[in-house]
A tleap script that builds the chain and sets N, CA, C and O, in Angstrom:
source leaprc.protein.ff14SB
mol = sequence {
  NMET PHE THR ALA CYS VAL GLY SER THR MET
  LEU HIE GLY SER GLU THR TRP ALA PRO ASN
  ALA LEU ASP LEU GLN ARG LEU ARG ARG ASN
  ASP ARG SER MET ILE ARG TRP ILE CYS GLY
  THR LYS LEU ASP ASP ASP ILE SER THR ALA
  VAL LEU HIE GLN LYS LEU GLY VAL VAL ASP
  ILE THR SER VAL LEU ARG THR ARG ARG LEU
  ARG TRP PHE VAL HIE VAL GLN ARG ALA SER
  SER CYS ILE ASN SER VAL THR ARG MET LYS
  ILE PRO GLY ARG ARG GLY ARG GLY ARG PRO
  ARG LYS THR TRP SER GLU CYS CGLU
}
set mol.1.N position { 31.277 6.826 5.301 }
set mol.1.CA position { 30.309 5.812 5.408 }
set mol.1.C position { 29.466 5.700 4.077 }
set mol.1.O position { 28.902 6.703 3.641 }
set mol.2.N position { 29.394 4.704 3.546 }
set mol.2.CA position { 28.662 4.676 2.236 }
set mol.2.C position { 27.142 4.781 2.428 }
set mol.2.O position { 26.652 4.328 3.463 }
set mol.3.N position { 26.395 5.330 1.525 }
set mol.3.CA position { 24.882 5.500 1.707 }
set mol.3.C position { 24.242 4.414 1.015 }
set mol.3.O position { 23.058 4.133 1.206 }
set mol.4.N position { 25.114 3.695 0.087 }
set mol.4.CA position { 24.338 2.739 -0.723 }
set mol.4.C position { 24.797 1.320 -0.177 }
set mol.4.O position { 25.886 1.156 0.374 }
set mol.5.N position { 23.862 0.302 -0.382 }
set mol.5.CA position { 24.260 -0.995 0.097 }
set mol.5.C position { 25.034 -1.605 -0.921 }
set mol.5.O position { 25.258 -1.043 -1.993 }
set mol.6.N position { 25.537 -2.960 -0.567 }
set mol.6.CA position { 26.416 -3.647 -1.514 }
set mol.6.C position { 25.730 -3.927 -2.691 }
set mol.6.O position { 26.259 -3.708 -3.780 }
set mol.7.N position { 24.398 -4.475 -2.570 }
set mol.7.CA position { 23.757 -5.038 -3.807 }
set mol.7.C position { 22.802 -3.860 -4.384 }
set mol.7.O position { 21.589 -4.008 -4.527 }
set mol.8.N position { 23.497 -2.688 -4.691 }
set mol.8.CA position { 22.615 -1.589 -5.101 }
set mol.8.C position { 22.131 -1.804 -6.455 }
set mol.8.O position { 21.122 -1.213 -6.841 }
set mol.9.N position { 22.843 -2.695 -7.291 }
set mol.9.CA position { 22.269 -2.949 -8.693 }
set mol.9.C position { 20.920 -3.848 -8.609 }
set mol.9.O position { 20.222 -4.010 -9.610 }
set mol.10.N position { 20.626 -4.371 -7.462 }
set mol.10.CA position { 19.447 -5.262 -7.240 }
set mol.10.C position { 18.296 -4.057 -7.017 }
set mol.10.O position { 17.127 -4.379 -7.227 }
set mol.11.N position { 18.526 -2.974 -6.689 }
set mol.11.CA position { 17.576 -1.985 -6.382 }
set mol.11.C position { 17.358 -0.945 -7.509 }
set mol.11.O position { 16.858 0.159 -7.293 }
set mol.12.N position { 17.718 -1.321 -8.581 }
set mol.12.CA position { 17.512 -0.326 -9.782 }
set mol.12.C position { 15.885 -0.209 -9.990 }
set mol.12.O position { 15.126 -1.164 -10.157 }
set mol.13.N position { 15.546 1.106 -9.944 }
set mol.13.CA position { 14.142 1.373 -10.015 }
set mol.13.C position { 13.173 1.209 -8.938 }
set mol.13.O position { 11.947 1.236 -9.045 }
set mol.14.N position { 13.948 1.019 -7.775 }
set mol.14.CA position { 13.196 0.597 -6.454 }
set mol.14.C position { 12.281 1.566 -5.941 }
set mol.14.O position { 11.429 1.265 -5.104 }
set mol.15.N position { 12.438 2.852 -6.461 }
set mol.15.CA position { 11.647 3.902 -6.043 }
set mol.15.C position { 10.237 3.715 -6.388 }
set mol.15.O position { 9.383 4.305 -5.725 }
set mol.16.N position { 9.893 2.910 -7.414 }
set mol.16.CA position { 8.561 2.775 -7.843 }
set mol.16.C position { 7.888 1.397 -7.471 }
set mol.16.O position { 6.729 1.116 -7.774 }
set mol.17.N position { 8.707 0.608 -6.812 }
set mol.17.CA position { 8.206 -0.735 -6.270 }
set mol.17.C position { 7.245 -0.590 -5.255 }
set mol.17.O position { 7.181 0.440 -4.584 }
set mol.18.N position { 6.402 -1.664 -5.076 }
set mol.18.CA position { 5.520 -1.829 -3.874 }
set mol.18.C position { 6.002 -3.209 -3.371 }
set mol.18.O position { 5.399 -4.247 -3.640 }
set mol.19.N position { 7.066 -3.158 -2.666 }
set mol.19.CA position { 7.617 -4.510 -2.168 }
set mol.19.C position { 6.757 -5.091 -1.095 }
set mol.19.O position { 6.349 -4.383 -0.174 }
set mol.20.N position { 6.447 -6.463 -1.195 }
set mol.20.CA position { 5.774 -7.165 -0.236 }
set mol.20.C position { 6.832 -7.743 0.736 }
set mol.20.O position { 8.027 -7.558 0.508 }
set mol.21.N position { 6.427 -8.413 1.776 }
set mol.21.CA position { 7.251 -9.076 2.834 }
set mol.21.C position { 8.163 -10.005 2.263 }
set mol.21.O position { 9.354 -9.976 2.570 }
set mol.22.N position { 7.642 -10.925 1.359 }
set mol.22.CA position { 8.565 -11.816 0.661 }
set mol.22.C position { 9.658 -11.216 -0.268 }
set mol.22.O position { 10.766 -11.736 -0.400 }
set mol.23.N position { 9.292 -10.167 -0.853 }
set mol.23.CA position { 10.412 -9.401 -1.634 }
set mol.23.C position { 11.572 -8.726 -0.659 }
set mol.23.O position { 12.770 -8.782 -0.933 }
set mol.24.N position { 11.085 -8.143 0.406 }
set mol.24.CA position { 12.071 -7.612 1.290 }
set mol.24.C position { 12.832 -8.780 1.881 }
set mol.24.O position { 14.058 -8.673 1.889 }
set mol.25.N position { 12.301 -9.847 2.363 }
set mol.25.CA position { 12.921 -10.923 3.014 }
set mol.25.C position { 14.128 -11.439 1.897 }
set mol.25.O position { 15.260 -11.693 2.307 }
set mol.26.N position { 13.803 -11.551 0.602 }
set mol.26.CA position { 14.764 -12.005 -0.444 }
set mol.26.C position { 15.699 -11.126 -0.472 }
set mol.26.O position { 16.851 -11.557 -0.442 }
set mol.27.N position { 15.476 -9.627 -0.538 }
set mol.27.CA position { 16.533 -8.708 -0.578 }
set mol.27.C position { 17.462 -8.677 0.541 }
set mol.27.O position { 18.665 -8.492 0.357 }
set mol.28.N position { 16.930 -8.858 1.746 }
set mol.28.CA position { 17.719 -8.875 2.935 }
set mol.28.C position { 18.754 -10.079 2.989 }
set mol.28.O position { 19.923 -9.978 3.361 }
set mol.29.N position { 18.090 -11.293 2.531 }
set mol.29.CA position { 18.900 -12.561 2.607 }
set mol.29.C position { 19.978 -12.410 1.475 }
set mol.29.O position { 21.085 -12.892 1.715 }
set mol.30.N position { 19.780 -11.815 0.310 }
set mol.30.CA position { 20.758 -11.729 -0.582 }
set mol.30.C position { 21.862 -10.705 -0.163 }
set mol.30.O position { 23.066 -10.909 -0.322 }
set mol.31.N position { 21.330 -9.600 0.380 }
set mol.31.CA position { 22.297 -8.605 0.947 }
set mol.31.C position { 23.268 -9.194 1.950 }
set mol.31.O position { 24.483 -9.011 1.864 }
set mol.32.N position { 22.691 -9.907 2.901 }
set mol.32.CA position { 23.582 -10.534 4.021 }
set mol.32.C position { 24.479 -11.498 3.408 }
set mol.32.O position { 25.631 -11.525 3.843 }
set mol.33.N position { 24.107 -12.402 2.347 }
set mol.33.CA position { 25.045 -13.342 1.891 }
set mol.33.C position { 26.147 -12.721 0.990 }
set mol.33.O position { 27.266 -13.220 0.870 }
set mol.34.N position { 25.754 -11.644 0.396 }
set mol.34.CA position { 26.879 -10.831 -0.278 }
set mol.34.C position { 27.896 -10.154 0.596 }
set mol.34.O position { 29.098 -10.173 0.329 }
set mol.35.N position { 27.365 -9.532 1.688 }
set mol.35.CA position { 28.282 -9.044 2.681 }
set mol.35.C position { 29.120 -10.043 3.285 }
set mol.35.O position { 30.293 -9.791 3.561 }
set mol.36.N position { 28.575 -11.197 3.517 }
set mol.36.CA position { 29.404 -12.270 4.213 }
set mol.36.C position { 30.527 -12.708 3.178 }
set mol.36.O position { 31.690 -12.883 3.539 }
set mol.37.N position { 30.143 -12.856 1.998 }
set mol.37.CA position { 30.986 -13.252 0.793 }
set mol.37.C position { 32.170 -12.149 0.646 }
set mol.37.O position { 33.332 -12.491 0.427 }
set mol.38.N position { 31.806 -10.918 0.773 }
set mol.38.CA position { 32.953 -9.943 0.712 }
set mol.38.C position { 33.869 -10.010 1.892 }
set mol.38.O position { 35.093 -9.981 1.765 }
set mol.39.N position { 33.223 -10.104 3.103 }
set mol.39.CA position { 34.232 -10.199 4.279 }
set mol.39.C position { 34.875 -11.496 4.517 }
set mol.39.O position { 35.789 -11.654 5.326 }
set mol.40.N position { 34.291 -12.558 3.675 }
set mol.40.CA position { 35.029 -13.857 3.808 }
set mol.40.C position { 34.693 -14.654 5.101 }
set mol.40.O position { 35.423 -15.498 5.622 }
set mol.41.N position { 33.428 -14.235 5.546 }
set mol.41.CA position { 32.915 -15.131 6.739 }
set mol.41.C position { 31.919 -15.961 6.333 }
set mol.41.O position { 31.343 -15.790 5.259 }
set mol.42.N position { 31.623 -16.962 7.186 }
set mol.42.CA position { 30.529 -17.849 6.976 }
set mol.42.C position { 29.704 -17.750 8.279 }
set mol.42.O position { 30.146 -17.221 9.299 }
set mol.43.N position { 28.375 -18.341 8.162 }
set mol.43.CA position { 27.471 -18.455 9.269 }
set mol.43.C position { 28.081 -19.038 10.433 }
set mol.43.O position { 27.834 -18.670 11.582 }
set mol.44.N position { 28.938 -20.019 10.096 }
set mol.44.CA position { 29.592 -20.852 11.486 }
set mol.44.C position { 30.462 -19.818 12.229 }
set mol.44.O position { 30.782 -20.093 13.386 }
set mol.45.N position { 30.854 -18.725 11.717 }
set mol.45.CA position { 31.786 -17.860 12.366 }
set mol.45.C position { 31.057 -17.078 13.620 }
set mol.45.O position { 31.718 -16.602 14.543 }
set mol.46.N position { 29.845 -17.011 13.560 }
set mol.46.CA position { 28.947 -16.456 14.615 }
set mol.46.C position { 29.301 -14.874 14.627 }
set mol.46.O position { 29.426 -14.335 15.726 }
set mol.47.N position { 29.453 -14.175 13.545 }
set mol.47.CA position { 29.756 -12.712 13.522 }
set mol.47.C position { 28.351 -12.216 13.002 }
set mol.47.O position { 27.821 -12.720 12.012 }
set mol.48.N position { 27.778 -11.182 13.740 }
set mol.48.CA position { 26.537 -10.649 13.288 }
set mol.48.C position { 26.535 -9.745 12.046 }
set mol.48.O position { 27.568 -9.206 11.649 }
set mol.49.N position { 25.475 -9.612 11.512 }
set mol.49.CA position { 25.444 -8.845 10.192 }
set mol.49.C position { 25.681 -7.296 10.460 }
set mol.49.O position { 26.242 -6.551 9.657 }
set mol.50.N position { 25.177 -6.913 11.695 }
set mol.50.CA position { 25.575 -5.581 12.106 }
set mol.50.C position { 26.933 -5.258 12.180 }
set mol.50.O position { 27.338 -4.178 11.751 }
set mol.51.N position { 27.759 -6.180 12.739 }
set mol.51.CA position { 29.135 -5.952 12.771 }
set mol.51.C position { 29.747 -5.883 11.371 }
set mol.51.O position { 30.605 -5.044 11.099 }
set mol.52.N position { 29.345 -6.675 10.588 }
set mol.52.CA position { 29.812 -6.688 9.111 }
set mol.52.C position { 29.343 -5.492 8.417 }
set mol.52.O position { 30.099 -4.968 7.599 }
set mol.53.N position { 28.264 -5.027 8.626 }
set mol.53.CA position { 27.790 -3.681 8.115 }
set mol.53.C position { 28.767 -2.497 8.533 }
set mol.53.O position { 29.166 -1.608 7.781 }
set mol.54.N position { 29.049 -2.645 9.770 }
set mol.54.CA position { 30.007 -1.548 10.337 }
set mol.54.C position { 31.444 -1.765 9.723 }
set mol.54.O position { 32.170 -0.800 9.481 }
set mol.55.N position { 31.799 -2.966 9.498 }
set mol.55.CA position { 33.173 -3.137 9.075 }
set mol.55.C position { 33.367 -2.678 7.632 }
set mol.55.O position { 34.414 -2.135 7.282 }
set mol.56.N position { 32.294 -2.912 6.753 }
set mol.56.CA position { 32.296 -2.392 5.516 }
set mol.56.C position { 31.887 -0.996 5.292 }
set mol.56.O position { 32.276 -0.395 4.290 }
set mol.57.N position { 31.055 -0.399 6.247 }
set mol.57.CA position { 30.522 0.913 6.202 }
set mol.57.C position { 29.371 1.026 5.367 }
set mol.57.O position { 29.223 2.097 4.780 }
set mol.58.N position { 28.551 0.142 5.208 }
set mol.58.CA position { 27.368 -0.013 4.453 }
set mol.58.C position { 26.110 0.143 5.322 }
set mol.58.O position { 26.144 -0.090 6.530 }
set mol.59.N position { 25.056 0.521 4.713 }
set mol.59.CA position { 23.607 0.655 5.444 }
set mol.59.C position { 22.812 -0.529 5.113 }
set mol.59.O position { 23.057 -1.180 4.097 }
set mol.60.N position { 21.881 -0.835 5.915 }
set mol.60.CA position { 21.066 -1.964 5.654 }
set mol.60.C position { 20.136 -1.685 4.527 }
set mol.60.O position { 19.726 -0.546 4.308 }
set mol.61.N position { 19.794 -2.741 3.795 }
set mol.61.CA position { 19.001 -2.543 2.546 }
set mol.61.C position { 17.669 -1.898 2.716 }
set mol.61.O position { 17.252 -1.060 1.916 }
set mol.62.N position { 16.974 -2.311 3.808 }
set mol.62.CA position { 15.604 -1.723 4.044 }
set mol.62.C position { 15.762 -0.219 4.243 }
set mol.62.O position { 14.859 0.492 3.800 }
set mol.63.N position { 16.695 0.295 4.793 }
set mol.63.CA position { 16.852 1.780 4.978 }
set mol.63.C position { 17.158 2.333 3.582 }
set mol.63.O position { 16.679 3.421 3.260 }
set mol.64.N position { 17.850 1.711 2.825 }
set mol.64.CA position { 18.202 2.298 1.413 }
set mol.64.C position { 16.815 2.361 0.702 }
set mol.64.O position { 16.484 3.357 0.060 }
set mol.65.N position { 16.075 1.349 0.826 }
set mol.65.CA position { 14.694 1.264 -0.041 }
set mol.65.C position { 13.929 2.373 0.473 }
set mol.65.O position { 13.395 3.117 -0.351 }
set mol.66.N position { 13.805 2.579 1.585 }
set mol.66.CA position { 12.877 3.600 2.294 }
set mol.66.C position { 13.339 4.988 1.911 }
set mol.66.O position { 12.474 5.820 1.638 }
set mol.67.N position { 14.665 5.332 1.861 }
set mol.67.CA position { 15.118 6.537 1.448 }
set mol.67.C position { 14.904 6.895 0.035 }
set mol.67.O position { 14.595 8.036 -0.309 }
set mol.68.N position { 15.079 5.861 -0.821 }
set mol.68.CA position { 14.793 5.987 -2.181 }
set mol.68.C position { 13.342 6.354 -2.499 }
set mol.68.O position { 13.027 7.213 -3.322 }
set mol.69.N position { 12.462 5.603 -1.750 }
set mol.69.CA position { 10.997 5.893 -1.896 }
set mol.69.C position { 10.615 7.179 -1.546 }
set mol.69.O position { 9.816 7.837 -2.211 }
set mol.70.N position { 11.258 7.642 -0.329 }
set mol.70.CA position { 10.756 8.948 0.166 }
set mol.70.C position { 11.403 10.126 -0.860 }
set mol.70.O position { 10.784 11.167 -1.082 }
set mol.71.N position { 12.577 9.868 -1.392 }
set mol.71.CA position { 13.180 10.781 -2.271 }
set mol.71.C position { 12.137 11.059 -3.554 }
set mol.71.O position { 11.808 12.155 -4.008 }
set mol.72.N position { 11.756 9.847 -3.957 }
set mol.72.CA position { 10.878 9.782 -5.198 }
set mol.72.C position { 9.497 10.501 -4.759 }
set mol.72.O position { 8.973 11.360 -5.468 }
set mol.73.N position { 9.002 10.108 -3.630 }
set mol.73.CA position { 7.685 10.791 -3.210 }
set mol.73.C position { 7.804 12.242 -3.262 }
set mol.73.O position { 6.870 12.919 -3.691 }
set mol.74.N position { 8.948 12.789 -2.831 }
set mol.74.CA position { 8.944 14.261 -2.621 }
set mol.74.C position { 9.173 14.925 -4.017 }
set mol.74.O position { 8.837 16.084 -4.261 }
set mol.75.N position { 9.790 14.067 -4.932 }
set mol.75.CA position { 9.921 14.486 -6.350 }
set mol.75.C position { 8.450 14.584 -7.025 }
set mol.75.O position { 8.056 15.556 -7.670 }
set mol.76.N position { 7.759 13.487 -6.781 }
set mol.76.CA position { 6.367 13.460 -7.338 }
set mol.76.C position { 5.417 14.514 -6.734 }
set mol.76.O position { 4.569 15.016 -7.471 }
set mol.77.N position { 5.503 14.882 -5.440 }
set mol.77.CA position { 4.841 15.858 -4.707 }
set mol.77.C position { 5.209 17.249 -5.283 }
set mol.77.O position { 4.332 18.109 -5.362 }
set mol.78.N position { 6.385 17.479 -5.656 }
set mol.78.CA position { 6.682 18.849 -6.180 }
set mol.78.C position { 6.335 18.977 -7.784 }
set mol.78.O position { 6.272 20.079 -8.329 }
set mol.79.N position { 6.153 17.951 -8.367 }
set mol.79.CA position { 5.876 18.067 -9.781 }
set mol.79.C position { 4.663 18.942 -9.963 }
set mol.79.O position { 3.831 18.979 -9.058 }
set mol.80.N position { 4.495 19.654 -11.068 }
set mol.80.CA position { 3.420 20.663 -11.428 }
set mol.80.C position { 2.745 20.140 -12.588 }
set mol.80.O position { 1.806 20.820 -13.001 }
set mol.81.N position { 3.019 19.095 -13.189 }
set mol.81.CA position { 2.545 18.447 -14.505 }
set mol.81.C position { 1.342 17.649 -14.129 }
set mol.81.O position { 0.748 17.750 -13.055 }
set mol.82.N position { 1.033 16.836 -15.124 }
set mol.82.CA position { -0.170 15.882 -14.899 }
set mol.82.C position { 0.146 14.731 -13.856 }
set mol.82.O position { -0.770 13.962 -13.565 }
set mol.83.N position { 1.238 14.594 -13.352 }
set mol.83.CA position { 1.693 13.597 -12.369 }
set mol.83.C position { 0.538 13.552 -11.209 }
set mol.83.O position { -0.139 12.576 -10.885 }
set mol.84.N position { 0.500 14.987 -10.632 }
set mol.84.CA position { -0.295 15.005 -9.467 }
set mol.84.C position { -1.844 14.618 -9.690 }
set mol.84.O position { -2.514 14.031 -8.841 }
set mol.85.N position { -2.321 15.031 -10.957 }
set mol.85.CA position { -3.721 14.794 -11.294 }
set mol.85.C position { -3.928 13.200 -11.383 }
set mol.85.O position { -4.989 12.632 -11.124 }
set mol.86.N position { -2.685 12.549 -11.810 }
set mol.86.CA position { -3.079 11.048 -12.023 }
set mol.86.C position { -2.906 10.349 -10.739 }
set mol.86.O position { -3.523 9.304 -10.531 }
set mol.87.N position { -2.090 10.866 -9.845 }
set mol.87.CA position { -1.991 10.218 -8.583 }
set mol.87.C position { -3.131 10.522 -7.591 }
set mol.87.O position { -3.266 9.787 -6.613 }
set mol.88.N position { -3.839 11.416 -7.762 }
set mol.88.CA position { -4.958 11.741 -6.995 }
set mol.88.C position { -6.365 11.398 -7.617 }
set mol.88.O position { -7.437 11.688 -7.086 }
set mol.89.N position { -6.204 10.708 -8.870 }
set mol.89.CA position { -7.517 10.492 -9.551 }
set mol.89.C position { -8.281 9.231 -8.984 }
set mol.89.O position { -7.674 8.221 -8.627 }
set mol.90.N position { -9.423 9.338 -8.936 }
set mol.90.CA position { -10.389 8.291 -8.346 }
set mol.90.C position { -10.815 7.448 -9.659 }
set mol.90.O position { -11.331 8.009 -10.627 }
set mol.91.N position { -10.580 6.161 -9.622 }
set mol.91.CA position { -10.974 5.229 -10.755 }
set mol.91.C position { -12.362 4.709 -10.510 }
set mol.91.O position { -12.579 4.135 -9.443 }
set mol.92.N position { -13.413 4.868 -11.476 }
set mol.92.CA position { -14.591 4.476 -11.339 }
set mol.92.C position { -14.621 2.948 -11.386 }
set mol.92.O position { -13.655 2.318 -11.816 }
set mol.93.N position { -15.747 2.349 -10.935 }
set mol.93.CA position { -15.935 0.877 -11.110 }
set mol.93.C position { -15.545 0.151 -9.762 }
set mol.93.O position { -15.049 0.807 -8.846 }
set mol.94.N position { -15.759 -1.120 -9.652 }
set mol.94.CA position { -15.460 -1.916 -8.563 }
set mol.94.C position { -14.290 -2.767 -8.752 }
set mol.94.O position { -13.953 -3.230 -9.842 }
set mol.95.N position { -13.670 -2.959 -7.616 }
set mol.95.CA position { -12.459 -3.948 -7.492 }
set mol.95.C position { -12.795 -5.332 -7.780 }
set mol.95.O position { -13.985 -5.639 -7.846 }
set mol.96.N position { -11.888 -6.205 -7.961 }
set mol.96.CA position { -12.133 -7.496 -8.108 }
set mol.96.C position { -12.174 -8.221 -6.648 }
set mol.96.O position { -11.878 -7.631 -5.609 }
set mol.97.N position { -12.532 -9.421 -6.708 }
set mol.97.CA position { -12.596 -10.217 -5.371 }
set mol.97.C position { -11.254 -10.352 -4.846 }
set mol.97.O position { -10.296 -10.297 -5.617 }
set mol.98.N position { -11.090 -10.536 -3.518 }
set mol.98.CA position { -9.923 -10.942 -2.825 }
set mol.98.C position { -9.180 -9.616 -2.366 }
set mol.98.O position { -9.666 -8.522 -2.651 }
set mol.99.N position { -7.929 -9.736 -1.610 }
set mol.99.CA position { -7.298 -8.656 -1.205 }
set mol.99.C position { -6.619 -7.866 -2.253 }
set mol.99.O position { -5.990 -8.442 -3.140 }
set mol.100.N position { -6.706 -6.634 -2.201 }
set mol.100.CA position { -6.090 -5.779 -3.499 }
set mol.100.C position { -4.457 -5.818 -3.068 }
set mol.100.O position { -4.050 -6.002 -1.921 }
set mol.101.N position { -3.708 -5.623 -4.138 }
set mol.101.CA position { -2.305 -5.532 -4.101 }
set mol.101.C position { -2.030 -4.198 -3.242 }
set mol.101.O position { -2.859 -3.290 -3.187 }
set mol.102.N position { -0.853 -4.164 -2.610 }
set mol.102.CA position { -0.441 -2.995 -1.913 }
set mol.102.C position { -0.040 -1.937 -2.984 }
set mol.102.O position { 0.671 -2.199 -3.954 }
set mol.103.N position { -0.502 -0.869 -2.743 }
set mol.103.CA position { -0.157 0.369 -3.667 }
set mol.103.C position { 1.127 0.972 -3.119 }
set mol.103.O position { 1.613 0.751 -2.010 }
set mol.104.N position { 1.613 1.796 -4.102 }
set mol.104.CA position { 2.891 2.497 -3.792 }
set mol.104.C position { 2.754 3.300 -2.533 }
set mol.104.O position { 3.630 3.278 -1.669 }
set mol.105.N position { 1.659 4.008 -2.426 }
set mol.105.CA position { 1.515 4.878 -1.297 }
set mol.105.C position { 1.210 4.250 0.058 }
set mol.105.O position { 1.208 4.930 1.084 }
set mol.106.N position { 0.938 2.862 0.046 }
set mol.106.CA position { 0.807 2.166 1.253 }
set mol.106.C position { 1.984 1.518 1.818 }
set mol.106.O position { 1.897 0.846 2.846 }
set mol.107.N position { 3.138 1.697 1.159 }
set mol.107.CA position { 4.452 1.195 1.524 }
set mol.107.C position { 4.868 2.048 2.774 }
set mol.107.O position { 4.408 3.161 3.028 }
set mol.108.N position { 5.756 1.407 3.481 }
set mol.108.CA position { 6.491 2.092 4.693 }
set mol.108.C position { 7.200 3.199 4.229 }
set mol.108.O position { 7.852 3.887 5.014 }
savepdb mol mol.pdb
quit
């Protein structure tokens, strides 16, 4: 069974992303369409994506993203250089108005 998804080139550098819901939806949609194209099926054929994933032996794109982020997290936690001091640094000042963007550590 493959551990990578069909569209793994779309995930280049995804360890450092902080994807929002729209980004994840676009990635899932593109992944599903690529899998259907590879299998030669259409939406009218009423074949579920889970069946096609099993047929190709690929994993869902969201689980691939999660494992990549976790692998990167462990790498950063083990680092002994200045990386840890930067990730734990408190930045002085005030934030701007509105909802702040999701940080990397707030991702699932």
